C-alpha positions as CSV (number, residue, x, y, z in Angstrom):
1,X,-43.8,103.1,41.3
2,X,-41.1,103.2,43.9
3,X,-39.8,106.3,45.6
4,X,-36.7,106.8,47.6
5,X,-37.0,109.4,50.5
6,X,-33.8,110.9,51.9
7,X,-34.7,112.7,55.1
8,X,-32.7,112.8,58.4
9,X,-35.6,114.1,60.6
10,X,-37.3,110.8,61.8
11,X,-40.7,112.3,62.5
12,X,-40.9,114.0,59.1
13,X,-39.6,111.0,57.4
14,X,-42.4,108.9,58.8
15,X,-45.0,111.5,57.9
16,X,-43.8,111.8,54.3
17,X,-43.5,108.0,53.9
18,X,-47.0,107.5,55.1
19,X,-48.4,110.1,52.8
20,X,-46.7,108.7,49.7
21,X,-47.7,105.1,50.6
22,X,-51.3,106.3,51.0
23,X,-51.0,107.7,47.5
24,X,-50.0,104.2,46.2
25,X,-46.2,104.5,46.1
26,X,-43.8,102.0,47.4
27,X,-41.3,104.0,49.6
28,X,-37.8,103.2,50.7
29,X,-36.1,105.6,53.1
30,X,-32.6,106.7,54.0
31,X,-31.5,109.2,56.7
32,X,-28.2,110.3,55.0
33,X,-26.7,110.4,51.6
34,X,-24.1,107.5,51.9
35,X,-27.0,105.1,52.6
36,X,-29.1,106.6,49.8
37,X,-26.2,106.4,47.4
38,X,-25.9,102.6,47.9
39,X,-29.7,102.2,47.5
40,X,-29.7,104.2,44.2
41,X,-27.2,101.7,42.7
42,X,-29.4,98.8,43.6
43,X,-32.9,99.9,42.8
44,X,-34.4,101.6,39.7
45,X,-36.5,104.3,41.5
46,X,-39.2,106.3,39.8
47,X,-38.4,109.4,41.8
48,X,-36.2,110.6,44.7
49,X,-37.4,113.0,47.4
50,X,-34.2,114.6,48.6
51,X,-33.6,116.7,51.7
52,X,-30.8,119.1,51.0
53,X,-29.1,119.2,54.4
54,X,-28.4,115.8,55.9
55,X,-25.7,114.8,58.4
56,X,-23.1,114.2,55.7
57,X,-23.6,117.7,54.2
58,X,-25.4,119.3,51.3
59,X,-26.8,116.7,49.0
60,X,-26.6,118.9,45.9
61,X,-22.9,118.0,45.6
62,X,-23.4,114.2,45.2
63,X,-26.5,114.9,43.1
64,X,-24.5,117.0,40.7
65,X,-21.9,114.2,40.5
66,X,-24.5,111.6,39.7
67,X,-26.0,113.8,37.0
68,X,-22.5,114.2,35.4
69,X,-22.4,110.4,35.2
70,X,-25.6,110.3,33.3
71,X,-28.1,109.4,36.1
72,X,-31.5,110.6,35.0
73,X,-33.9,109.6,37.9
74,X,-36.3,112.6,38.7
75,X,-35.3,114.4,41.9
76,X,-37.5,116.6,44.1
77,X,-35.5,118.7,46.6
78,X,-37.3,119.1,49.9
79,X,-35.7,121.7,52.1
80,X,-35.9,124.7,54.4
81,X,-33.4,126.5,52.2
82,X,-35.8,128.5,50.0
83,X,-34.1,131.7,48.9
84,X,-33.9,132.4,45.2
85,X,-30.2,131.6,45.2
86,X,-30.9,128.2,46.9
87,X,-33.5,127.2,44.4
88,X,-31.2,128.2,41.5
89,X,-28.4,126.1,43.0
90,X,-30.8,123.2,43.3
91,X,-31.8,123.3,39.6
92,X,-28.3,123.9,38.4
93,X,-27.1,120.8,40.4
94,X,-29.7,118.6,38.7
95,X,-32.9,118.8,40.8
96,X,-36.1,118.6,38.7
97,X,-38.3,120.3,41.3
98,X,-37.9,122.2,44.6
99,X,-40.4,122.3,47.5
100,X,-39.8,124.4,50.6
101,X,-40.6,123.3,54.2
102,X,-43.1,123.6,55.6
103,X,-45.3,122.1,52.9
104,X,-48.7,120.5,52.2
105,X,-48.5,116.8,51.8
106,X,-51.1,116.9,49.0
107,X,-48.7,119.2,47.0
108,X,-45.7,116.9,47.6
109,X,-47.7,113.9,46.3
110,X,-48.9,115.9,43.2
111,X,-45.3,117.1,42.5
112,X,-43.9,113.5,42.8
113,X,-46.6,112.3,40.4
114,X,-45.8,115.0,37.9
115,X,-42.1,114.1,38.0
116,X,-42.8,110.4,37.5
117,X,-45.0,111.1,34.5
118,X,-42.5,113.5,32.9
119,X,-39.6,111.0,33.2
120,X,-38.4,109.9,29.7
121,X,-39.3,106.2,30.1
122,X,-42.8,106.7,31.5
123,X,-45.8,105.5,29.6
124,X,-49.0,107.5,29.0
125,X,-50.9,108.6,32.1
126,X,-54.0,106.7,31.2
127,X,-53.6,103.0,31.0
128,X,-56.4,100.8,29.4
129,X,-57.1,97.2,29.0
130,X,-60.4,95.7,27.9
131,X,-63.0,97.9,29.7
132,X,-60.6,98.8,32.6
133,X,-59.1,102.3,32.7
134,X,-56.5,103.7,35.1
135,X,-56.0,107.5,35.2
136,X,-52.7,108.3,36.9
137,X,-53.4,112.1,37.0
138,X,-56.7,111.7,38.8
139,X,-55.6,108.4,40.5
140,X,-58.9,106.9,39.4
141,X,-59.8,103.4,38.2
142,X,-62.9,102.7,36.2
143,X,-64.4,99.5,34.7
144,X,-67.0,99.9,32.0
145,X,-67.2,103.6,33.0
146,X,-68.0,102.8,36.6
147,X,-65.7,104.4,39.2
148,X,-64.0,101.9,41.5
149,X,-62.3,102.5,44.8
150,X,-59.1,100.3,45.1
151,X,-56.8,100.6,48.1
152,X,-53.3,102.1,47.4
153,X,-51.8,98.6,47.1
154,X,-54.7,97.3,44.9
155,X,-54.1,100.4,42.7
156,X,-50.3,99.7,42.6
157,X,-50.8,96.0,41.6
158,X,-53.4,96.9,38.9
159,X,-51.0,99.6,37.6
160,X,-48.2,97.1,37.2
161,X,-50.5,94.5,35.6
162,X,-51.7,97.1,33.1
163,X,-48.1,97.8,32.2
164,X,-47.7,94.1,31.3
165,X,-51.0,93.0,29.8
166,X,-51.3,89.3,28.7
167,X,-47.9,88.6,30.4
168,X,-47.3,86.4,33.5
169,X,-46.3,88.7,36.4
170,X,-44.7,86.8,39.3
171,X,-45.4,87.5,43.0
172,X,-41.8,88.5,43.4
173,X,-42.1,91.1,40.7
174,X,-45.2,92.5,42.3
175,X,-43.5,92.8,45.7
176,X,-40.5,94.5,44.1
177,X,-42.6,97.1,42.3
178,X,-45.5,97.6,44.6
179,X,-44.1,97.2,48.1
180,X,-41.1,98.8,49.8
181,X,-38.2,97.3,51.8
182,X,-40.4,96.5,54.8
183,X,-42.4,93.9,52.8
184,X,-42.2,90.2,53.7
185,X,-41.8,88.3,50.4
186,X,-42.7,85.0,52.0
187,X,-46.1,86.1,53.3
188,X,-49.4,85.8,51.5
189,X,-49.8,89.6,51.4
190,X,-49.9,89.6,47.5
191,X,-52.7,87.1,47.4
192,X,-54.7,89.0,50.0
193,X,-54.5,92.2,48.1
194,X,-55.1,90.5,44.8
195,X,-58.3,88.9,46.1
196,X,-59.6,92.4,47.1
197,X,-58.7,93.8,43.7
198,X,-60.5,91.0,41.9
199,X,-63.6,91.5,43.9
200,X,-63.6,95.2,43.0
201,X,-63.0,94.6,39.3
202,X,-65.9,92.1,39.3
203,X,-67.0,89.9,36.4
204,X,-65.9,88.8,33.9
205,X,-62.6,88.1,35.6
206,X,-59.6,89.7,34.1
207,X,-56.8,88.6,36.5
208,X,-55.9,84.9,36.1
209,X,-53.7,82.9,38.5
210,X,-51.0,81.0,36.7
211,X,-50.2,78.2,39.0
212,X,-46.5,78.1,40.2
213,X,-45.7,81.4,38.4
214,X,-47.9,84.3,39.3
215,X,-50.8,86.3,37.7
216,X,-51.9,87.4,34.2
217,X,-54.1,90.3,33.2
218,X,-56.0,89.0,30.2
219,X,-59.5,88.9,28.6
220,X,-58.7,85.9,26.5
221,X,-60.8,82.8,27.0
222,X,-57.7,80.6,27.1
223,X,-54.8,82.6,28.6
224,X,-52.3,79.8,27.8
């Protein structure tokens, strides 16, 4: 699940990015709306965390224009403008949620998760395959009822594989969906995280390597 954070204050942008990444999200960032506008045309984000006041002005105006054109990505407005009239303007302009500064990081993460789950194209919050279960609400992974403790990236990879059971998922697809713009697609980062995930899932192995292509989540004896 990939999130775009639009925030012009550098320190706050780094704090929010780190908190969302710790929660398992891939995070891209922009410091102003024109930059964000280009990124929104290139990447299908699961959610946008949007500061209202950026150097180019109030982001509610371009948000409203995007909504008029049929853009449906969930948006959380994050701002110091917290009067009732400000919140009403936010919702009328197309925001799905509104969180005032200062805020608790745990609340922001929960609100982003809620928006992602409520989006029209989202699948159920509990994903299952064989004896593996991933609960998006509790952010828990279990196998045969035993609670596992994946890292945020291991969680993200497993989540993507559970959305595509018995299909070949390429390394490129995993980088696009589970990492952000800072990832190095030529590195062995995917293989390293995958090895850790496989160890935690244990036996019998469910993630198979498809040579020259990628990986497949399957409990079939012959995945071909």
